[in-house]
C-alpha positions, -999 to +999 in steps of 0.1 A: +261-380-031+231-394-053+213-365-040+236-341-055+237-359-088+201-361-089+201-322-099+210-328-137+242-308-132+281-316-135+298-318-105+334-321-098+359-343-081+370-310-059+333-302-050+327-336-037+356-333-017+352-297-003+317-297+001+302-331+011+334-342+026+337-374+003+377-378+000+374-405-026+346-398-048+352-417-076+351-451-054+315-440-043+310-431-080+318-468-089+297-485-060+264-463-073+273-475-113+276-512-098+238-506-079+225-494-117+229-456-116+238-443-147+266-420-141+289-405-169+323-393-161+340-372-182+383-355-174+378-315-180+396-288-169+393-277-130+387-241-137+363-237-169+381-206-174+410-216-187+413-248-207+445-249-194+443-255-162+449-291-144+419-315-152+393-335-129+371-360-129+331-347-135+303-366-127+268-365-141+237-385-136+218-393-165+188-415-178+192-442-199+203-434-234+216-396-224+256-404-222+257-382-256+239-354-240+270-348-212+269-311-221+297-286-199+275-253-203+250-272-183+273-266-154+279-232-154 
């Protein structure tokens, strides 16, 4: 999961479940945070083309002080 997050893009809970077969991404994210990795989480629409779609967790690994740089546009 850390390799996936290291690419600088946003990754969703659904992506991690479907492509990496991680059934509880949130638990793994908490473990990585406990290890000191700076991962930010944001609840955003599952479908970026439909802002009314259900919200899911999106994750991004960022450097120190970059917490405010969470940009949805970097994923799409």
